[in-house]
N, C-alpha and C positions, 0 to 999 in steps of 0.2 A: 451587456449585449455584445455579441460578436459581430464585427463589421462585415459588410458584404464582400470586402476583399478577402477576408479570412474564409468566408464560406465558399469562395471560389478557389481556394488554395493558392493565394497570392505567392508569386515566386520570391517576394521579399521576405517571406516567412519560411519558405521551404528552401533551404540553402542548396542542398544537393544530396545525392545518394552515392555511396561508394561501396566497394567490396564485392562480395559474391552475388550469386543470383538469388539467394534467399530460398524460402520454402514454397512449396506448392500447396495452397490450402485445399485444392481439389484432389489431392492424392487419396485414393480410396483403398490403399493397402490396409489390411487388418493389422492392428497393433499386436506385436509379439514381444513378450518379455525376453530379456537376454539372460541366458543361463551362464553361470560361472564355469570357466574351464576347470578341468581336474588334472591332477598329476599323481605320481606315486613316488615312493622312496628311491626306486631305481633311477628315475629321471634326475632327482636331486643329487644322488651319489655320482652320477655320470656327468654332473656339472651342467645339466640342462635345466634352464629355468622354466617354470610353468608358463603356459600361454597366457597372454593378457586376457582379462575377463571380457573386455570389449576393445574393439579397434578404434583408436582415435582418428584414424585416417578415413574411415567410412561413416556416413551418417547412420544413426540408429534406424532400424526398421520401424515401419508403422506410420500411421497417419499423423499429420500436423494440423493444428488449428490456425486460424487467422489471428496471429498474435505477434507481439514484439516485447522486447526487454527495454524499458524506458527509464532514462535517467535525466534529471535536471541538474546541470553541472556548470561550474565556472571554469574559465581557462586556467585559473590558478590551482584547480583541483585535479589536474591531469594525473599526477603521480597517484593520488588516492583512487581515481577511477581506473587507472591501469591495474592497480592492485586488485580492485574488486572484479574487474573483467577477467583477469588472469585466473582467479580462484573460481569464478562462475563458469568460465570455459572448461577448466579442468574437471569440475564436479558434474557439469551438465551440458553446456551448450556446444562443446566441441562435437558432440554426438547428435544433438537435436537441431542445431544450426538455425535458431530463430534470429531474426534481425534485431539490431539495436537502434533505438531512436534516442538521440541525444539532443537536449534542448538547452538553450542559453539565452539570457537577455542581452548578451553582447555577441558580436561576430566571433566565431571560433577562429583561433589563430592557426596558421599552418603548422606550427610546432605541435599544437594539440592534435590536429588531424593526423600528422605523421606518427605521433605517439600512440594513438589508438590503432592506426593501421598496422603498427608493428606488433600489436598484442593479440589481434584477432583476424582471422581470414573471413569471418562472417560479414554479412552486409551491415553497413552502418549508414544511418540516415541522420542528417544534421538539420536542425530547425532553429529559427530565431523567434523570440517573443517580442511583440511590440506592446504598446501601452494598453491595447485591448485585453491583453493577457497579464501583463506585468504592470499593474497600476492600482489606483485607489478604488474602493467601493464607491458607488454613486451617492451614498448617504453621508460621506465624510468629506472634510476639506483638508488640504495640506497643512493649513494653519492649526486646525483642531488636532490633527494627528501629531504635529510637532509638539504641541502642548502635552498631549497624553504620553508621548514617548519620554519626555522629560520627567513626568510624574512617575512613570513606571520603570525608569531606567535601572533602579536599584532594588526593585521589588521581586524580580525573577529573571531567569536566564533569557537573554534577548529582549529584555524589557524596553530597551531604547533603540532597537534595530528596526529601521524602516524596511530594509530588504527582506528581513525575516517575515514581516507582515505581507509583503507582496508574494513571497513564496507560499505562505500558508493559504492565502486566498486562491492563488493559482492552482495549488494542489487540491484544494477543497472542491472547486467547481468549474474549473476552466481547462485543465490539461487535456481532457479527453475530447475537447472541441477543436484542438489544434489540427490543422490540415494533415499532419503526419500521423495522427491517431484516429481521425474521424471515421475511417473505413475499417479499423480494427475491431475485432470481436472481444479480444482479451488483452490484458497487459500484465506484466510482471515488473514491479518497481525495483530499481537498483540504485544504490547511492555510492558515492566515493567512500573509501576506507571501511567497507564492510568485509566480513569474512564468511566464507562457506566451508563447512567442515566435512560434509558427508557426500559420498558418491550417490548420484541419482540415476538409477537405471530404468526409470519410467518417466513419462511426460506428465507433470502436474496439470498442465492445461487439459489434456485428454482425460486424465483421471477426474478432474472436476466436471468437465462437460458431460461425461458419461454417467455421472451420479447426480446431476442436477445441482451441483454446488456452485454458488455464485461468488463467495468470498473466502479466501484462504489467508491464514496468518501464522506467525510463529511465536511472538512474544506479546503478552498482555499486561502492561503495567498500569499504574494510576497516573492521572494527569495532575499537574500542580493546580491546586484550587484557585489561586489568585489569578491564573491566566484565563479562567473561564467563569468569572464571577456571575455573569448574567446569561450564560449560554443555555442552561437548562430552563430558565424562566422563558426565554424566547422560544425554545423548543416546545414547551408545554403550550404556549400561545399558538404556535403553528399547528400542533396536534389538534387542538380544539377547533381550529378554523378549517381543518382539512381531513376530517375523520373519513370522508369518503375515499381518500387516497390510500388509506391504510388497510392491510390485510386483516382477515378475521383473527389470525393468530400470528404471533411473532416472538422473538427472543428478547423483547424489550426489557424484561426483568433482569437481564444480565447487567444492564447499565442503570436500572432504576430499582431502588430498594422499596420495601413495603411501606416506607414513610413517604414515598412519592418523590424523593430527591435523587439527584444524580450522584452515584457513588464514585465517580471519577475513573471507573474502569474504561480502558480503550485498547483496541488492537494497535500495536505500534506500526504505523503505516509506512515506515521506511522499508519494510518488507510487506508487500501485499500482492496477491495474485487475484485478479478480479475479472469477472464477466462484466464487460462494460455496459451491458444492458441495464445493470443496476444503476449506474450513475446517469444513464441517459433516460431513465424512466421519468414519467410525469411527476411522480411523488418526490424523487430526489431533486429534480430541477426546481420544483416548487419550494422545497426545504432550503436549498442553497440560496435561491433568490431572496427568500424571506430573511435569512441570516445576513446576506450581503447588504440588506437595507437596514440592519439593526446595529451597525457601527462597530460590532465587537471584534472584527478582524483587525481594526486599527486602534480603536480606543481602549480595547483590552488586548489580548494576544491569543485569540482563538486559533487553535491548531487544526490542521487537516485530520490528524489522527482521531481526536474525539468526535469530530463532525462525521467522518466516514463511519466510525464505530456506532455512534448513536443512530445514524441513518440505516446502517446495515441491520442492526438489531430491531429497529422499528419496522423494517420492510421485509425482513427475511425470517424464515423459521430456522430452528437449530440445525436441521439436516442440510440447510443450504450454506452453512458456515463451517469451515473445516480448519482444525489445528493440524498443521504439518509438523507433527512431532518428530518425524524422521529427518527433517531438514535442519542440520546443525548450522547455527547462524550467529554472528556477532555484529552488532552496531555499537560504536563507542558509547559505553554506559551500561549495556546489558548484553547477555549472551544466552543462547540455548544450545544444549547438547543432549541428545536423547540418551536415556539411561536403560531403555529396553535393550537387552543383549544383542538381539538380531539386528536392530537398527544401528546400534553403536558399532557393530562389526565393520560398517562401511565408513566410519568417521575417524577423525583425528582431533579429538577434544576430550575434555574431562567433564563428565556429567555432574560431578560433585560441585563444579563451579557454576552450574546453570542457574540463572535467575528464575527460570520458568517454574521449577519445582518448589520454589519458595513464594511464588506470587499468589496473593489472595485472589486476584482477578482471574488468574489461570485456573485456580481451584474452583472458583465460582462457575466458570464456564463448564466445567465437567459436571457440576451438580444441578444447575438450573435447567428448566424445561420451558416450552413455549407458554405464553400467556395469552388469554383471550383478549381481544380488543376492548370489549366492554369492561372487563376487570381492570385493565390499564386505565381506562377513563375514570372508573370509580375511584381508584387509588389517587389519581391526580386531583379529582374534585375534593376528596377527603383531605389531602395534604394542603390544598389551598384554603379550605375552611379552617384547618388547624392553625395555619400561619396567620390568617386574619384575626383569629381569636387570641393567640398566644405569642405570635412571632417565633422566629427560629434563626439561629446563626447560619443555617444552611438554606434559608428561604429563597435566596437568589441563585442557588447552584443547581 
């Protein structure tokens, strides 16, 4: 539950706002694409450089949506976030000027604030997380969590990290309730030490809104099986108890095989652009609250990426989910670089090194189509009968 002080926008959680004036969500100018400048050989021979394709000093033309670029960050990650913002500004936000929302479970230092102010002229809003956001699920205890952290320490990455559990729970179902985000319609997640490789001369927020797209991603890997050993079991139980919250058709078969098990595919949520009405929906709230009472955020290591992905594919149709193939992006561990020649012309990366074109989950996204709700329920019932009769090494996944 979010406390009443949070619901009222407590000043203890909203530190301050610095920087520029931000954007006007009521701007009704029509969106216009920006055409590249042209030159000829005489200009080059005369030593005149071609005009810049866009001006970095003037905002791009067109409407803005009510959105922000959001990062959860520590003071110690200043250099990594400066790097990310520098590339993000160069590729997109110098022209589109969306505000940044930076969140931390500790007070931001003056050094951090000065470092960010030196790297962007856009508006920056700082927020602090208290125990309502950065804390334990109501279903677990600190003692029980400590025991599980010790058991899982060497089983997988961050197996023994308490702060990583707090982060995954916060990113799964609490971040959009923070006072600095509660009035936003859209958000774009940014993290320290990521790289953006391609110029964007359009606004992905407007692109998504105008096409009815709710969720945008770049990379789709598989989750580590040990980190989500009971996640799909609890998801199936929630599905059976909440059929009325589910649409008649969805892309659930991207994460669920014909055997009824979770195939571990997920959208890598360190990059996601989302219409926040998805996370604020009654269905998503119900799903998150169910999982929050199932102990898996702390006694296992459920991540926000599989939870966002399972929910998105349960609640959305394929046309409401978009792969931003043209956005070259790297997070430590995986990268994407578009191989389409027209897309790659705006990028500085090697598509031969892109994980995305080797990803089985990425290929599956291109192939699968929507599944009817009744067909999904039939597959789940059949898989449960099969497990009761014969057992399965994947029965809890």
